[in-house]
VOGU-3710 file (C-alpha; in Angstrom, 3 decimals, decimal comma):
1> xxxxxxxxxx> 99,499/110,865/104,571  101,396/108,477/106,850  103,678/106,886/104,284  106,592/107,945/102,096  106,321/108,491/98,344  109,267/108,988/96,008  107,088/109,964/93,054  103,600/109,979/91,564  102,923/108,899/87,988  99,626/109,747/86,294
11> xxxxxxxxxx> 98,396/108,098/83,125  97,526/110,756/80,534  93,904/109,668/80,144  93,502/110,082/83,935  95,044/113,561/84,123  91,700/115,322/84,697  90,043/112,549/86,723  88,564/113,259/90,132  90,936/110,771/91,739  94,075/112,296/90,206
21> xxxxxxxxxx> 92,997/115,775/91,279  92,377/114,613/94,849  95,722/112,858/95,093  97,754/115,697/93,590  96,030/118,175/95,906  96,798/116,008/98,932  100,450/115,075/98,481  103,339/117,353/99,515  104,500/119,677/96,752  108,021/118,221/97,066
31> xxxxxxxxxx> 106,932/114,891/95,541  107,676/114,849/91,792  104,768/114,143/89,436  105,039/112,973/85,841  102,581/111,917/83,168  102,892/108,851/80,937  100,832/107,438/78,053  100,367/104,033/79,721  100,495/103,704/83,494  101,102/99,963/83,336
41> xxxxxxxxxx> 104,683/100,577/82,262  105,304/102,678/85,376  103,950/99,898/87,616  106,675/97,457/86,588  109,717/96,761/88,798  112,264/99,542/88,940  115,912/98,734/88,073  117,101/98,836/91,683  118,397/96,239/94,129  115,090/96,000/96,009
51> xxxxxxxxxx> 112,340/96,611/93,421  109,401/95,537/95,570  110,230/97,995/98,337  110,882/100,730/95,779  107,551/99,991/94,127  105,802/100,720/97,401  107,126/104,284/97,191  105,908/104,959/93,634  102,209/105,700/93,206  100,653/105,234/89,776
61> xxxxxxxxxx> 97,200/106,648/88,968  95,857/104,744/85,989  92,848/103,290/84,224  91,907/99,755/85,262  91,558/97,608/82,165  89,875/94,599/83,775  86,797/94,152/85,954  86,723/95,579/89,457  84,774/92,699/91,009  86,371/89,277/91,348
71> xxxxxxxxxx> 86,245/86,213/93,538  88,677/86,097/96,421  92,059/84,946/95,039  92,441/82,696/98,100  89,372/80,662/97,101  90,026/77,012/96,286  88,289/73,664/96,386  91,057/72,648/98,836  89,739/75,028/101,474  86,518/75,676/103,377
81> xxxxxxxxxx> 85,987/79,113/101,815  83,762/81,988/102,939  82,326/83,143/99,602  84,073/86,513/99,813  83,932/88,864/96,809  86,736/91,350/96,197  86,384/94,881/94,833  89,786/95,846/93,407  90,206/99,625/93,661  93,968/99,644/94,242
91> xxxxxxxxxx> 96,952/97,336/94,120  99,756/96,966/96,665  100,176/98,602/100,031  102,509/101,229/101,514  102,970/99,047/104,608  105,462/96,197/104,395  104,608/93,117/106,450  107,334/90,519/106,125  104,887/87,650/105,539  102,694/89,472/102,976
101> xxxxxxxxxx> 101,690/87,371/99,956  101,819/90,469/97,722  105,620/90,178/97,667  105,157/87,188/95,378  101,754/87,985/93,866  102,746/91,484/92,686  106,439/90,904/92,016  106,033/91,904/88,356  104,004/95,094/89,015  104,868/96,305/92,513
111> xxxxxxxxxx> 103,974/99,998/92,246  101,118/101,412/94,302  98,345/101,470/91,713  95,132/103,460/92,223  92,437/103,192/89,566  91,029/106,508/88,410  88,034/104,943/86,659  86,758/103,497/89,949  83,230/104,969/89,377  82,765/102,114/86,869
121> xxxxxxxxxx> 82,941/99,741/89,830  79,519/100,960/90,946  78,053/99,745/87,648  79,420/96,277/88,394  77,985/96,439/91,900  74,600/97,426/90,481  74,594/94,278/88,339  75,650/92,185/91,325  72,850/93,593/93,468  70,307/92,907/90,736
131> xxxxxxxxxx> 71,394/89,301/90,152  72,063/88,113/93,709  68,761/86,189/93,829  67,808/87,508/97,233  71,089/86,464/98,876  73,130/88,897/100,933  76,691/89,143/99,611  79,857/90,330/101,357  82,174/92,510/99,257  85,577/93,660/100,473
141> xxxxxxxxxx> 88,240/96,078/99,245  91,183/94,848/101,326  92,626/91,915/99,403  95,194/93,398/96,969  95,573/96,643/98,932  94,798/97,808/102,446  91,277/99,265/102,373  92,112/102,517/104,174  95,830/103,146/103,660  95,204/105,739/100,930
151> xxxxxxxxxx> 91,816/106,985/102,098  93,058/110,317/103,452  94,067/111,080/99,850  91,275/109,451/97,878  88,180/109,780/100,080  86,669/106,794/98,270  85,466/105,219/101,519  82,704/107,834/101,874  81,357/107,049/98,398  81,453/103,311/99,093
161> xxxxxxxxxx> 79,663/103,579/102,424  76,980/105,774/100,885  76,448/103,296/98,027  76,243/100,187/100,219  73,957/101,930/102,707  71,345/101,955/99,924  71,655/98,249/99,029  70,254/95,854/101,582  71,571/92,728/99,875  75,204/93,893/99,797
171> xxxxxxxxxx> 77,563/94,246/102,744  80,820/96,194/102,438  83,944/95,189/104,348  86,937/97,475/104,761  89,979/95,449/105,895  92,936/97,367/107,309  96,006/97,473/109,530  95,806/101,244/109,902  93,897/103,587/112,189  92,866/105,832/109,260
181> xxxxxxxxxx> 89,173/106,116/110,069  88,457/109,860/109,951  86,515/109,718/106,685  84,407/106,813/107,912  83,218/108,896/110,843  81,654/111,388/108,412  79,069/108,976/106,943  76,303/106,764/108,306  76,735/103,102/107,259  73,128/102,210/108,079
191> xxxxxxxxxx> 74,252/98,751/109,036  75,707/97,922/105,607  79,433/98,367/106,276  81,878/96,463/108,418  85,362/97,687/109,271  87,713/94,826/110,051  91,225/94,751/111,384  93,941/92,189/110,961  95,467/92,074/114,426  98,558/90,415/115,867
201> xxxxxxxxxx> 100,244/90,388/119,281  102,882/93,048/119,914  105,684/90,530/119,305  104,485/89,917/115,732  103,766/93,605/115,148  107,273/94,620/116,188  109,016/91,875/114,222  106,946/91,700/111,066  104,342/94,430/110,490  106,431/97,355/109,303
211> xxxxxxxxxx> 104,633/100,672/108,844  101,336/99,472/110,309  99,450/100,978/113,233  100,218/99,336/116,594  97,695/96,700/117,713  96,425/98,991/120,476  95,744/101,749/117,916  93,841/99,347/115,662  91,669/98,212/118,566  91,080/101,830/119,619
221> xxxxxxxxxx> 90,056/102,694/116,053  87,661/99,741/116,079  86,045/101,092/119,225  85,624/104,534/117,644  83,981/103,286/114,444  81,795/100,937/116,456  80,557/103,888/118,478  79,819/105,645/115,163  77,477/102,865/114,045  79,747/100,513/112,112
231> xxxxxxxxxx> 79,937/96,793/112,660  83,506/95,645/113,302  85,360/92,375/112,807  88,820/91,000/113,473  91,123/88,734/111,518  93,627/86,754/113,571  95,654/86,138/110,462  98,357/85,062/110,136  98,571/83,245/113,452  102,258/82,475/113,894
241> xxxxxxxxxx> 103,375/79,570/116,075  106,329/81,099/117,922  107,324/80,336/121,545  104,740/81,976/123,806  102,279/82,526/120,948  99,298/80,964/122,719  99,549/83,287/125,705  100,171/86,327/123,481  97,182/85,700/121,210  94,892/85,039/124,195
251> xxxxxxxxxx> 96,078/88,313/125,764  95,342/90,066/122,458  91,776/88,743/122,531  91,433/90,007/126,099  92,425/93,480/124,869  89,731/93,322/122,174  87,016/92,214/124,611  88,062/94,834/127,161  87,732/97,573/124,532  84,529/96,541/122,746
261> xxxxxxxxxx> 81,166/95,046/123,712  80,998/91,632/122,095  77,603/92,539/120,635  79,387/95,094/118,427  81,702/92,450/116,905  80,349/90,822/113,742  82,831/87,948/113,466  86,401/86,710/113,790  88,475/84,847/111,254  91,543/82,765/112,004
271> xxxxxxxxxx> 94,289/81,668/109,643  97,716/80,197/110,205  100,883/81,522/108,600  101,157/79,916/105,158  103,959/80,571/102,706  104,488/79,182/99,241  108,119/78,200/98,624  108,534/81,302/96,471  107,066/83,618/99,088  109,107/81,983/101,837
281> xxxxxxxxxx> 112,288/82,602/99,855  111,577/86,243/99,036  110,309/87,043/102,547  113,398/85,609/104,206  115,624/87,435/101,734  113,926/90,783/102,312  113,620/90,376/106,089  116,554/88,220/107,229  116,242/89,416/110,833  112,582/88,486/111,321
291> xxxxxxxxxx> 112,438/85,486/113,662  108,744/85,028/112,857  109,787/83,685/109,450  112,116/81,043/110,894  109,654/78,573/112,380  109,806/74,843/111,724  107,025/74,645/109,147  106,281/71,649/106,962  105,266/71,639/103,319  101,535/70,890/103,344
301> xxxxxxxxxx> 99,433/69,185/100,676  98,464/72,561/99,182  102,103/73,401/98,435  102,462/75,934/101,263  104,674/75,816/104,316  102,551/75,713/107,487  103,089/75,045/111,176  102,724/71,396/112,236  99,045/70,495/112,153  98,763/69,572/115,896
311> xxxxxxxxxx> 100,329/72,900/116,862  98,077/74,811/114,457  94,997/72,995/115,724  95,845/73,771/119,344  96,194/77,486/118,613  92,941/77,615/116,631  91,081/75,643/119,304  92,331/77,689/122,257  91,502/80,987/120,530  88,076/79,720/119,496
321> xxxxxxxxxx> 87,380/78,684/123,091  88,284/82,195/124,287  85,983/83,794/121,721  83,115/81,469/122,678  83,651/82,354/126,319  83,182/86,036/125,437  80,033/85,368/123,352  79,011/81,857/122,493  77,215/82,689/119,244  79,896/85,032/117,859
331> xxxxxxxxxx> 80,740/83,729/114,341  84,263/82,436/113,772  85,632/80,957/110,558  88,950/79,662/109,258  90,711/81,177/106,249  92,567/78,910/103,809  92,172/75,785/105,922  90,664/72,493/104,824  87,223/71,168/105,710  88,901/68,505/107,865
341> xxxxxxxxxx> 90,712/71,153/109,924  87,420/73,029/110,282  85,750/69,901/111,679  88,570/69,274/114,151  88,504/72,879/115,442  84,754/73,497/115,531  83,392/69,974/115,821  80,983/70,497/112,916  81,136/70,021/109,137  82,417/73,021/107,198
351> xxxxxxxxxx> 79,560/75,136/105,787  79,358/75,788/102,071  80,844/79,087/100,853  77,344/80,393/100,086  76,070/79,495/103,568  79,054/81,040/105,324  78,918/84,169/103,147  75,247/84,677/103,983  75,896/84,189/107,690  78,798/86,668/107,761
361> xxx> 76,865/89,185/105,683  73,960/89,057/108,089  71,530/87,773/105,451
//
């Protein structure tokens, strides 16, 4: 376990669950454990000066009341979306990136929540597989929580890989900023699992990505899982327009291509730093020394602060050119950008979400 916990809270109905037993067996004995009738109460902000940071140090094992499968919360008719489906097995992350949207999205329930009734998620996946009408669908676990941050405790990744390996119309994506891949190396994905890394240049890592694995460690982990039979992908997201950013991001791509054969890379995504006014305020308050949060962004039509469009377009275009140079047909897509930006960067109309999802899922 590579992160600090102040306490663990277990909902009474989850006391004997497999997940609770695994977690309690894996944490240090010095961490206090208590049981509560309703875990949702323990997930609320603590009465301290910095409740979001404190929430990241309190783990709550509870029953999920809603569905596990959902559409990507970033989806919108304003953007050229990728058709991504999200499997919610946990909420919040022990890492603390200064730009993270969870600071605003989970402000009212910031505790680390792990759902003990996760086996019910496989029932939802069964229904999805049966009703997908022959399309191949991409399902990820890394939207509201890092996919692998807790995996040394939970071991859920092995169960997921085994399940998806038996379903040819579903593709699993783990998205992470860690190098926690030991469990993945124990199971054969049979081509149905991708492990993806959000990667940033060292300057962004040092300033903004607190508690994450260094970029070099993420790339090394990608090489190891690739050698074990997994497809890998990379998310250049958020791309931050700071002085020297273009050279730094191009050097980062060189590190990726030096470490991995391009044939082993399934795709790249690119997305610029985007902050709602609320997120911008809370991020700057929590991380007043982070120069990456002090750029001269403008308020865009979607209500988010973004880098000037010409600057954003230049960064996207230069990075896309470098990727095409490495392998011309390597898929690249934009996250939370408009169809017009897509056309300017790629020179083609934006594909529909269904088309892009099928392409990225290999269907």
